[in-house]
C-alpha positions as CSV (number, residue, x, y, z in Angstrom):
1,X,0.0,0.0,0.0
2,X,1.3,3.4,-0.9
3,X,0.3,7.1,-0.8
4,X,-2.1,8.4,-3.4
5,X,-0.5,11.7,-4.3
6,X,-2.3,14.6,-5.9
7,X,-1.9,14.5,-9.8
8,X,0.7,16.9,-11.0
9,X,1.3,18.3,-14.5
10,X,4.2,16.8,-16.5
11,X,3.6,13.2,-15.3
12,X,0.7,12.0,-17.3
13,X,1.1,8.6,-18.9
14,X,1.2,8.2,-22.7
15,X,-2.1,8.6,-24.6
16,X,-2.6,4.9,-25.2
17,X,-2.1,4.0,-21.5
18,X,-4.4,6.9,-20.4
19,X,-7.0,6.0,-23.0
20,X,-7.0,2.3,-21.9
21,X,-7.3,3.3,-18.2
22,X,-10.2,5.7,-18.9
23,X,-12.2,2.7,-20.2
24,X,-12.3,1.6,-16.5
25,X,-13.4,5.0,-15.2
26,X,-16.5,5.7,-13.2
27,X,-18.2,7.8,-15.7
28,X,-20.3,9.9,-13.3
29,X,-17.1,10.9,-11.6
30,X,-15.4,11.6,-15.0
31,X,-17.9,14.0,-16.5
32,X,-17.4,16.8,-13.9
33,X,-13.6,16.3,-14.2
34,X,-14.0,17.0,-18.0
35,X,-15.9,20.1,-17.3
36,X,-13.4,21.4,-14.8
37,X,-10.6,20.9,-17.2
38,X,-12.3,22.4,-20.2
39,X,-15.0,24.8,-18.9
40,X,-17.1,23.6,-21.8
41,X,-20.8,23.6,-20.6
42,X,-21.9,21.2,-23.3
43,X,-20.6,18.4,-21.0
44,X,-23.2,19.5,-18.5
45,X,-26.1,18.8,-20.9
46,X,-27.6,15.8,-22.5
47,X,-26.5,13.3,-23.8
48,X,-23.6,13.6,-21.3
49,X,-25.5,13.6,-18.0
50,X,-25.1,10.4,-16.1
51,X,-28.0,8.5,-14.7
52,X,-28.8,8.2,-11.0
53,X,-27.3,5.3,-9.2
54,X,-29.6,2.6,-7.9
55,X,-29.0,2.1,-4.2
56,X,-25.3,1.9,-3.4
57,X,-24.1,0.7,-6.8
58,X,-21.1,2.4,-8.3
59,X,-22.9,2.9,-11.6
60,X,-19.6,2.9,-13.5
61,X,-21.2,3.0,-17.0
62,X,-23.3,6.1,-16.0
63,X,-26.1,4.9,-18.2
64,X,-24.1,5.9,-21.3
65,X,-24.0,3.9,-24.5
66,X,-20.7,3.0,-26.1
67,X,-20.6,6.0,-28.5
68,X,-21.2,8.6,-25.8
69,X,-18.8,6.9,-23.4
70,X,-16.1,6.8,-26.0
71,X,-16.6,10.5,-26.8
72,X,-16.3,11.4,-23.1
73,X,-13.2,9.3,-22.7
74,X,-11.5,10.7,-25.8
75,X,-12.2,14.3,-24.8
76,X,-10.9,13.6,-21.2
77,X,-7.7,12.1,-22.6
78,X,-7.2,15.3,-24.7
79,X,-8.0,17.5,-21.7
80,X,-5.7,15.6,-19.3
81,X,-2.8,15.6,-21.7
82,X,-3.3,19.3,-22.4
83,X,-3.4,20.0,-18.6
84,X,-0.2,17.9,-18.1
85,X,1.5,19.9,-20.8
86,X,0.8,23.2,-18.9
87,X,-2.8,24.3,-19.7
88,X,-4.5,25.3,-16.4
89,X,-7.9,23.9,-15.5
90,X,-10.7,26.1,-16.7
91,X,-12.6,25.7,-13.4
92,X,-10.0,24.7,-10.8
93,X,-12.0,25.4,-7.7
94,X,-15.8,25.3,-8.1
95,X,-17.8,26.4,-5.1
96,X,-21.3,27.5,-4.2
97,X,-24.0,27.1,-6.8
98,X,-21.5,26.0,-9.4
99,X,-20.3,23.1,-7.3
100,X,-23.8,22.1,-6.4
101,X,-24.6,22.0,-10.1
102,X,-21.6,19.6,-10.6
103,X,-22.7,17.5,-7.6
104,X,-26.1,17.1,-9.2
105,X,-24.5,16.1,-12.5
106,X,-22.3,13.5,-10.8
107,X,-25.0,11.9,-8.7
108,X,-27.9,12.2,-11.2
109,X,-30.3,13.8,-8.7
110,X,-31.1,17.0,-6.8
111,X,-28.6,17.9,-4.1
112,X,-29.6,20.5,-1.4
113,X,-27.6,23.7,-1.6
114,X,-26.1,23.3,1.8
115,X,-23.9,20.5,0.6
116,X,-21.9,22.9,-1.5
117,X,-19.9,24.2,1.5
118,X,-19.1,20.8,3.0
119,X,-18.2,19.4,-0.4
120,X,-15.9,22.3,-1.2
121,X,-14.1,21.8,2.1
122,X,-13.7,18.1,1.7
123,X,-12.7,18.3,-2.0
124,X,-10.2,21.0,-1.4
125,X,-11.9,23.6,-3.6
126,X,-12.6,26.1,-0.7
127,X,-9.7,28.0,0.7
128,X,-8.2,25.9,3.5
129,X,-8.8,27.3,7.0
130,X,-5.4,27.9,8.6
131,X,-4.3,25.1,11.0
132,X,-4.6,26.4,14.5
133,X,-1.3,26.3,16.3
134,X,-0.2,27.4,19.8
135,X,3.1,28.4,21.2
136,X,4.9,25.9,23.4
137,X,3.3,25.7,26.8
138,X,2.9,23.2,29.6
139,X,-0.7,22.5,28.6
140,X,-1.0,18.7,28.1
141,X,-3.7,16.4,26.7
142,X,-4.2,12.6,27.4
143,X,-5.9,10.7,24.5
144,X,-7.4,7.4,25.5
145,X,-7.3,4.9,22.7
146,X,-5.2,4.5,19.4
147,X,-7.9,3.4,17.0
148,X,-9.3,5.6,14.2
149,X,-10.3,8.5,16.4
150,X,-7.3,8.4,18.8
151,X,-4.8,8.4,15.9
152,X,-6.6,11.3,14.3
153,X,-6.6,13.2,17.5
154,X,-2.9,12.7,17.9
155,X,-2.2,13.8,14.4
156,X,-4.2,17.0,14.8
157,X,-2.8,17.8,18.3
158,X,0.7,17.5,16.9
159,X,-0.2,19.9,14.0
160,X,-1.5,22.3,16.6
161,X,1.6,22.1,18.7
162,X,-0.2,20.8,21.8
163,X,1.7,18.3,24.0
164,X,-0.1,15.0,24.3
165,X,0.2,11.3,25.0
166,X,-2.0,8.5,23.8
167,X,-2.7,5.6,26.1
168,X,-3.6,2.4,24.4
169,X,-4.6,-0.9,26.1
170,X,-3.5,-3.0,23.1
171,X,0.0,-3.6,21.7
172,X,-0.6,-1.8,18.4
173,X,-2.7,0.8,16.7
174,X,-6.0,0.0,15.0
175,X,-8.6,-0.4,17.7
176,X,-11.5,-2.5,16.5
177,X,-9.6,-3.4,13.4
178,X,-6.8,-4.9,15.5
179,X,-9.2,-6.8,17.8
180,X,-11.6,-8.2,15.2
181,X,-9.6,-10.7,13.2
182,X,-12.4,-13.2,12.5
183,X,-12.7,-14.8,9.1
184,X,-14.3,-12.5,6.6
185,X,-13.9,-9.3,8.7
186,X,-14.0,-6.2,6.7
187,X,-15.7,-2.8,6.2
188,X,-19.2,-2.3,4.8
189,X,-18.4,1.2,3.8
190,X,-16.5,1.7,0.5
191,X,-12.8,1.7,1.0
192,X,-12.1,5.0,-0.6
193,X,-14.5,6.6,1.8
194,X,-13.4,4.6,4.8
195,X,-10.1,6.6,4.8
196,X,-8.9,9.8,6.4
197,X,-9.6,12.7,4.0
198,X,-5.9,13.7,4.2
199,X,-4.5,10.2,3.7
200,X,-5.9,8.7,0.5
201,X,-4.5,5.3,-0.4
202,X,-5.0,2.8,-3.3
203,X,-7.1,-0.1,-2.2
204,X,-7.2,-3.6,-3.6
205,X,-10.9,-4.1,-3.1
206,X,-13.9,-1.8,-3.1
207,X,-14.7,-2.9,0.4
208,X,-11.5,-3.4,2.3
209,X,-11.0,-6.6,4.4
210,X,-9.6,-6.3,7.9
211,X,-6.0,-7.0,7.1
212,X,-5.8,-4.2,4.5
213,X,-7.7,-1.8,6.7
214,X,-5.3,-2.5,9.6
215,X,-2.3,-2.2,7.3
216,X,-3.7,1.2,6.2
217,X,-4.0,2.4,9.8
218,X,-0.5,1.2,10.7
219,X,0.9,3.0,7.7
220,X,-0.9,6.3,8.7
221,X,0.6,5.8,12.2
222,X,4.1,5.4,10.7
223,X,3.7,8.3,8.2
224,X,2.8,10.6,11.2
225,X,5.3,9.1,13.6
226,X,2.5,8.4,16.1
227,X,4.2,5.5,17.9
228,X,6.5,8.1,19.6
229,X,3.5,9.5,21.5
230,X,1.6,6.2,22.1
231,X,2.1,4.1,25.2
232,X,1.0,0.6,24.3
233,X,-0.2,-1.9,26.8
234,X,-1.6,0.8,29.0
235,X,-5.2,0.5,29.9
236,X,-7.0,3.4,31.6
237,X,-9.2,2.4,34.5
238,X,-10.2,5.8,35.9
239,X,-10.1,9.6,35.3
240,X,-10.8,12.1,38.0
241,X,-11.2,15.9,37.7
242,X,-9.6,18.2,40.3
243,X,-11.5,21.4,40.3
244,X,-9.1,23.3,42.4
245,X,-6.1,22.5,40.2
246,X,-8.0,22.3,36.9
247,X,-6.5,19.0,36.1
248,X,-7.5,15.5,35.2
249,X,-5.7,12.6,36.9
250,X,-5.8,9.4,34.9
251,X,-5.1,6.0,36.5
252,X,-4.0,3.0,34.6
253,X,-4.5,-0.7,35.2
254,X,-0.9,-0.9,36.3
255,X,-1.6,1.6,39.1
256,X,0.2,4.5,37.5
257,X,-1.3,8.0,37.6
258,X,-0.8,10.7,34.9
259,X,-2.0,14.3,34.9
260,X,-3.3,16.4,32.1
261,X,-5.2,19.6,31.4
262,X,-7.6,17.9,29.2
263,X,-8.7,14.3,28.3
264,X,-9.9,13.0,24.9
265,X,-11.6,9.6,25.0
266,X,-11.3,7.6,21.8
267,X,-12.4,4.2,23.0
268,X,-15.1,3.6,20.4
269,X,-18.4,1.8,21.0
270,X,-17.7,-1.5,19.3
271,X,-14.8,-2.7,21.5
272,X,-16.3,-4.3,24.6
273,X,-17.9,-7.7,23.7
274,X,-21.4,-8.3,24.9
275,X,-21.6,-11.8,26.4
276,X,-25.1,-13.1,26.9
277,X,-26.1,-14.6,30.2
278,X,-26.7,-18.1,28.9
279,X,-27.0,-21.2,31.2
280,X,-24.0,-23.5,30.7
281,X,-21.8,-20.9,29.0
282,X,-18.8,-22.1,31.0
283,X,-19.6,-25.8,30.5
284,X,-18.8,-26.2,26.8
285,X,-15.9,-28.5,26.3
286,X,-14.6,-26.9,23.1
287,X,-13.6,-23.4,22.1
288,X,-16.3,-20.8,22.9
289,X,-15.6,-17.2,22.3
290,X,-16.9,-13.8,21.1
291,X,-16.3,-13.0,17.5
292,X,-14.0,-10.1,18.5
293,X,-11.8,-12.6,20.3
294,X,-11.3,-15.1,17.5
295,X,-8.3,-17.3,18.4
296,X,-5.4,-16.7,16.0
297,X,-4.5,-20.4,16.0
298,X,-8.1,-21.7,15.5
299,X,-8.6,-24.0,12.5
300,X,-12.2,-24.8,11.8
301,X,-11.5,-27.3,9.1
302,X,-13.7,-30.3,9.5
303,X,-15.3,-28.8,12.6
304,X,-19.0,-28.4,13.5
305,X,-19.4,-24.6,14.2
306,X,-22.4,-23.0,15.8
307,X,-22.8,-19.2,15.3
308,X,-25.1,-17.4,17.8
309,X,-26.5,-14.3,16.2
310,X,-27.0,-13.0,12.7
311,X,-25.6,-9.4,12.8
312,X,-22.8,-7.9,10.9
313,X,-20.0,-10.2,12.1
314,X,-22.1,-13.4,11.6
315,X,-22.9,-12.3,8.1
316,X,-19.2,-12.0,7.4
317,X,-18.0,-15.2,9.2
318,X,-20.5,-17.7,7.8
319,X,-19.6,-17.2,4.1
320,X,-15.9,-17.2,5.0
321,X,-16.0,-20.6,6.8
322,X,-18.7,-22.4,4.9
323,X,-17.1,-25.2,2.9
324,X,-14.2,-25.4,5.3
325,X,-16.0,-26.3,8.4
326,X,-17.8,-29.7,8.3
327,X,-21.1,-27.9,9.2
328,X,-22.2,-24.4,10.2
329,X,-25.3,-23.9,12.2
330,X,-26.6,-20.3,12.8
331,X,-29.0,-19.5,15.6
332,X,-31.1,-16.5,14.5
333,X,-33.2,-14.4,16.9
334,X,-34.4,-12.1,14.1
335,X,-33.4,-11.8,10.4
336,X,-31.5,-8.9,8.9
337,X,-32.0,-6.8,5.8
338,X,-29.0,-7.1,3.4
339,X,-28.5,-5.0,0.3
340,X,-26.7,-5.8,-2.9
341,X,-23.7,-3.9,-4.1
342,X,-22.4,-4.3,-7.7
343,X,-18.7,-4.1,-6.9
344,X,-18.6,-5.8,-3.5
345,X,-16.6,-8.8,-4.8
346,X,-14.7,-6.9,-7.5
347,X,-11.1,-6.0,-7.1
348,X,-10.0,-2.4,-7.8
349,X,-8.4,-2.5,-11.2
350,X,-4.9,-1.0,-11.5
351,X,-6.3,1.3,-14.2
352,X,-8.5,2.9,-11.6
353,X,-5.6,3.6,-9.4
354,X,-3.8,5.1,-12.4
355,X,-6.7,7.5,-13.0
356,X,-6.6,8.6,-9.3
357,X,-2.8,9.2,-9.6
358,X,-2.8,11.1,-12.9
359,X,-6.2,12.6,-13.7
360,X,-6.8,15.8,-11.7
361,X,-9.9,15.9,-9.6
362,X,-10.9,12.3,-10.4
363,X,-10.2,10.8,-7.0
364,X,-12.1,13.7,-5.3
365,X,-15.2,13.2,-7.4
366,X,-15.1,9.5,-7.0
367,X,-15.0,9.8,-3.2
368,X,-17.7,12.5,-3.1
369,X,-20.1,10.3,-5.1
370,X,-19.4,7.5,-2.7
371,X,-20.2,9.8,0.2
372,X,-23.5,10.9,-1.3
373,X,-24.6,7.4,-2.3
374,X,-23.9,5.8,1.1
375,X,-25.0,8.4,3.6
376,X,-27.3,11.5,3.6
377,X,-29.0,10.4,0.4
378,X,-31.2,8.0,2.3
379,X,-31.8,10.2,5.3
380,X,-35.2,11.7,4.2
381,X,-36.6,8.2,3.7
382,X,-35.9,7.4,7.4
383,X,-38.5,9.9,8.6
384,X,-41.8,8.5,9.8
385,X,-44.8,9.5,7.9
386,X,-47.6,9.6,10.5
387,X,-50.3,9.2,7.8
388,X,-48.6,6.2,6.2
389,X,-51.1,3.3,5.9
390,X,-48.7,0.4,6.4
391,X,-46.7,1.2,9.6
392,X,-46.4,-2.5,10.3
393,X,-44.0,-3.0,7.4
394,X,-42.5,0.4,6.6
395,X,-42.6,4.0,7.7
396,X,-43.3,5.9,4.4
397,X,-43.8,5.4,0.7
398,X,-40.0,5.5,-0.1
399,X,-39.1,3.1,2.7
400,X,-41.8,0.8,1.4
401,X,-40.2,1.0,-2.1
402,X,-36.9,0.1,-0.5
403,X,-38.6,-2.9,1.1
404,X,-39.8,-4.1,-2.2
405,X,-36.4,-3.7,-3.8
406,X,-34.6,-5.6,-0.9
407,X,-37.3,-8.2,-0.9
408,X,-37.0,-8.9,-4.6
409,X,-33.3,-9.3,-4.2
410,X,-33.7,-11.7,-1.3
411,X,-36.3,-13.7,-3.2
412,X,-34.0,-13.9,-6.2
413,X,-31.0,-15.1,-4.0
414,X,-33.2,-17.7,-2.3
415,X,-35.2,-18.7,-5.4
416,X,-36.5,-22.3,-5.0
417,X,-35.9,-22.3,-1.2
418,X,-39.2,-21.2,0.3
419,X,-38.0,-22.7,3.6
420,X,-35.1,-20.2,3.8
421,X,-37.2,-17.4,2.4
422,X,-39.6,-17.7,5.3
423,X,-36.7,-17.6,7.8
424,X,-34.6,-14.9,6.2
425,X,-37.2,-12.3,5.2
426,X,-37.5,-9.6,7.9
427,X,-41.0,-8.4,9.0
428,X,-39.8,-4.9,10.1
429,X,-38.9,-1.8,8.0
430,X,-35.6,-1.8,6.2
431,X,-33.0,0.4,7.9
432,X,-34.7,-0.3,11.3
433,X,-31.6,-2.1,12.2
434,X,-28.1,-1.6,10.9
435,X,-28.3,-2.1,7.2
436,X,-25.9,-4.9,6.0
437,X,-24.4,-5.7,2.7
438,X,-24.7,-9.2,1.2
439,X,-21.2,-10.6,1.1
440,X,-22.3,-14.1,0.1
441,X,-24.7,-14.6,3.1
442,X,-27.6,-15.8,1.1
443,X,-25.5,-18.1,-1.1
444,X,-24.0,-19.6,2.1
445,X,-27.5,-20.2,3.5
446,X,-28.3,-22.3,0.5
447,X,-25.4,-24.7,1.1
448,X,-26.2,-28.2,2.3
449,X,-23.7,-27.9,5.1
450,X,-25.2,-24.6,6.5
451,X,-28.3,-24.6,8.6
452,X,-30.3,-21.6,9.8
453,X,-32.2,-22.2,13.0
454,X,-34.8,-19.5,13.8
455,X,-34.7,-19.9,17.6
456,X,-33.1,-17.9,20.3
457,X,-30.6,-19.9,22.3
458,X,-31.8,-21.3,25.6
459,X,-28.6,-22.8,26.9
460,X,-25.1,-24.0,26.0
461,X,-24.4,-27.7,26.8
462,X,-21.1,-29.4,27.3
463,X,-21.4,-30.6,23.7
464,X,-23.3,-28.0,21.9
465,X,-26.2,-25.5,21.9
466,X,-29.9,-25.8,22.7
467,X,-32.6,-23.5,21.3
468,X,-35.7,-22.2,23.2
469,X,-37.9,-24.5,21.1
470,X,-35.8,-27.5,21.9
471,X,-33.5,-27.8,18.9
472,X,-30.2,-29.2,20.0
473,X,-27.1,-28.9,17.9
474,X,-23.8,-30.7,18.6
475,X,-20.7,-28.4,18.1
476,X,-17.0,-28.4,18.2
477,X,-16.8,-24.6,18.2
478,X,-19.3,-22.0,19.4
479,X,-18.9,-18.4,18.3
480,X,-20.9,-15.6,20.0
481,X,-21.8,-13.0,17.4
482,X,-23.7,-11.1,20.1
483,X,-22.6,-7.6,19.6
484,X,-20.9,-5.1,22.0
485,X,-21.7,-3.1,25.1
486,X,-22.8,-0.2,23.0
487,X,-24.9,1.5,25.7
488,X,-22.2,1.4,28.3
489,X,-20.1,4.2,26.9
490,X,-16.6,4.5,28.3
491,X,-17.2,1.2,30.2
492,X,-15.4,0.0,32.3
493,X,-13.6,3.3,33.1
494,X,-14.6,5.2,36.2
495,X,-14.9,8.9,35.2
496,X,-15.6,11.4,37.9
497,X,-16.1,15.1,37.4
498,X,-17.8,18.0,39.1
499,X,-21.1,16.3,38.9
500,X,-19.9,13.0,40.3
501,X,-19.4,9.7,38.6
502,X,-20.4,9.6,34.9
503,X,-21.7,6.1,35.3
504,X,-24.1,7.3,38.0
505,X,-25.3,10.2,35.8
506,X,-25.8,8.0,32.7
507,X,-26.9,4.9,34.4
508,X,-26.4,1.5,32.8
509,X,-27.7,2.5,29.3
510,X,-28.7,6.1,29.0
511,X,-25.7,8.2,27.9
512,X,-26.0,11.6,26.4
513,X,-23.7,14.5,25.6
514,X,-23.7,17.9,23.9
515,X,-22.9,17.1,20.2
516,X,-21.9,13.7,21.5
517,X,-18.7,15.4,22.6
518,X,-19.1,17.3,25.9
519,X,-20.9,16.4,29.2
520,X,-21.9,19.1,31.6
521,X,-20.1,18.9,34.9
522,X,-17.0,17.3,33.3
523,X,-14.7,20.2,32.3
524,X,-12.0,19.7,29.7
525,X,-13.3,16.2,28.9
526,X,-14.0,15.5,25.2
527,X,-15.5,12.4,23.7
528,X,-15.1,10.9,20.3
529,X,-17.7,8.4,19.1
530,X,-19.8,9.6,21.9
531,X,-23.5,9.0,22.5
532,X,-25.7,9.8,19.5
533,X,-22.9,9.9,16.9
534,X,-22.9,6.4,15.4
535,X,-24.0,6.5,11.8
536,X,-27.2,4.5,11.3
537,X,-28.1,5.8,7.9
538,X,-24.9,4.9,6.3
539,X,-21.6,6.5,5.5
540,X,-18.1,6.5,6.9
541,X,-17.5,7.0,10.7
542,X,-14.2,8.5,9.8
543,X,-16.1,11.5,8.5
544,X,-17.8,11.9,11.9
545,X,-14.4,11.4,13.7
546,X,-12.9,14.2,11.6
547,X,-15.8,16.5,12.5
548,X,-15.4,15.8,16.2
549,X,-11.6,16.1,16.3
550,X,-11.7,19.4,14.4
551,X,-14.1,20.7,17.0
552,X,-12.1,19.4,19.9
553,X,-8.8,20.8,18.7
554,X,-10.6,24.1,18.1
555,X,-11.6,24.1,21.7
556,X,-8.2,23.1,23.0
557,X,-6.3,25.7,20.9
558,X,-8.6,28.4,22.1
559,X,-8.0,27.3,25.7
560,X,-4.3,27.6,25.3
561,X,-4.3,30.9,23.4
562,X,-6.9,32.5,25.7
563,X,-5.4,31.2,28.9
564,X,-8.5,29.2,29.9
565,X,-8.1,26.6,32.6
566,X,-11.6,25.0,32.5
567,X,-14.3,24.9,29.9
568,X,-17.6,23.2,30.7
569,X,-20.7,22.9,28.5
570,X,-23.6,24.5,30.4
571,X,-26.4,22.4,31.7
572,X,-28.8,24.3,29.6
573,X,-26.9,23.8,26.4
574,X,-26.4,20.1,27.1
575,X,-30.0,19.5,28.0
576,X,-31.2,21.6,25.0
577,X,-29.1,19.6,22.5
578,X,-30.3,16.3,24.0
579,X,-33.9,17.4,23.8
580,X,-33.5,18.3,20.1
581,X,-31.7,15.0,19.5
582,X,-34.5,12.9,21.2
583,X,-37.2,14.9,19.4
584,X,-35.6,14.2,16.0
585,X,-35.3,10.5,16.9
586,X,-39.0,10.3,17.9
587,X,-39.9,10.9,14.3
588,X,-37.3,8.5,12.8
589,X,-37.2,4.8,12.0
590,X,-35.0,3.6,14.9
591,X,-37.9,4.2,17.3
592,X,-40.2,1.9,15.3
593,X,-41.7,-0.7,17.7
594,X,-41.5,-3.6,15.2
595,X,-37.9,-4.6,16.0
596,X,-35.1,-4.4,18.5
597,X,-31.8,-2.8,17.6
598,X,-28.6,-1.9,19.4
599,X,-29.2,1.8,18.8
600,X,-31.8,2.2,21.6
601,X,-31.8,1.3,25.2
602,X,-34.2,-0.8,27.3
603,X,-36.5,2.2,27.8
604,X,-36.7,2.8,24.0
605,X,-34.5,5.9,23.9
606,X,-32.1,6.0,21.0
607,X,-28.7,6.3,22.6
608,X,-26.2,5.5,19.9
609,X,-27.3,6.8,16.5
610,X,-26.9,10.2,14.9
611,X,-30.3,11.7,14.0
612,X,-28.9,14.4,11.8
613,X,-27.6,14.4,8.3
614,X,-23.9,14.4,8.1
615,X,-24.0,17.9,6.5
616,X,-25.9,19.1,9.6
617,X,-23.4,17.6,12.0
618,X,-20.5,19.0,10.0
619,X,-22.0,22.5,10.3
620,X,-22.7,22.0,14.1
621,X,-19.1,21.0,14.8
622,X,-17.2,23.3,12.4
623,X,-16.4,25.7,15.2
624,X,-17.0,25.7,19.0
625,X,-20.0,27.9,20.0
626,X,-18.5,29.4,23.2
627,X,-21.9,30.7,24.2
628,X,-22.7,27.1,25.1
629,X,-19.8,26.9,27.6
630,X,-18.8,28.3,30.9
631,X,-15.1,29.2,31.0
632,X,-12.6,29.9,33.7
633,X,-9.2,31.4,33.4
634,X,-6.2,29.2,34.2
635,X,-5.2,29.3,37.8
């Protein structure tokens, strides 16, 4: 894996090589590139306007016939070679209405005007805001965790000149991607989107598998020399605020204490396995473990494997081990919706990487289209229509159309297997639980050596698993695909602030925070992946992490430059934000009573998921609103 550098004039390949590569281009991403290079508005009109993508598909052909496609590719080759020879792009930095017009061209549908500002920032078309920096001081920050968010925080703190240390319980960077090494593990967000905006890399597949994602994160850590500020094998057990000294004291599992002016938590939500309280769990005589703790030396060849659960990890594990194990039995409490993606199994062609390396603006447009197709595009369809006449199966007309599309796909995949269709077809609205991608799940269910049991598990026996309806299955290996302690944020750390212990304030499953970042009564404590910030409507969590870290570093640099010793979000601002968040959720799909999901707690409150569009959260976190905080000068 290597860095994808920005294309530069004078380095274009020869015309034959470029023309051959352009035949592999994503055409909806290429047309706006052609307009930027030439300024010719005929490329914005028919017959050169791409069609709208269906679902999450890449739509590489763009709906064009061969003749139009050839014309676009030839014109692009001419334009790229002219640019490489010294001709400046006609439209180098579109912003505002012009950029929105190009966005609509690329995605084939209307794009709200407010996306122009966010897209201009992400694509590098808007003037870059200066990186905030501070003079050397004794102000220090402790970052807890060296996964995606913790690494990002360390990078941005270093750029700002703020002294910091990262405490990581594991022996390497990567967080969840280090810990989850089960067969088939990978992202369900497109690889070129599941990347830091400032660190693009070529990917071998459109949806990166775990090893490649972990290699990417390790490479980013090396590129930014992060290991010099990370203390590995250091688990934090407690953090306590001293109001008189305006300091946090952080305690590690080894009994060491460290002090800092501020603390950033970057522990994620999918890192503490949720182990069900099943009778006989400790009696099984073979390997029994959570999917996130898959033994490195385990060989399932010829083994009888029982999978408990049908969430994201189960859907990845079963296709990966089917045919290797003697038999795979899946205990399903409830079925999951799974969508098709046209390039899920397709490797990224070398020609595509060549285009990203040598065609100006192409990588930016490709990433921007992925972002639109996989996140905010679906958000309006997740709003409950109170007058919808079929609330038992969907929440509005568009959601009902999604249901028909996903049902047709499921029926096609299980054609001739009515027994499986009855088991695998959900009875709740699509997107009500985390939407999954079909990575071979339905094909695996059709196998003779795979069985789907639609029973919750009643008990584990010394030799297998027993369902609530009496089905007993012998097993050599039992895998718990039972999720994570998503409601117990910051668990098992003890965090104590002005207001007491955070676990007492939140209780066992009812966390909340202003913007998901700050908690009133806990000065100088900043959360990443905090309550209400998990993406339920799709997209890349890295986008949210970049929003949060930008906001946090803005706060910290202001503290240093203004000589502030304590900043604490006001109770009114905290409560007001949570009220708006809860109100938004009350009108969205995740409160639908027809299913259970890990987004909401036992009382029905949605704890984990972001109710806003990403563009809304981007605007909310662009700069700190200091009117929401009480501040104290440093003592």
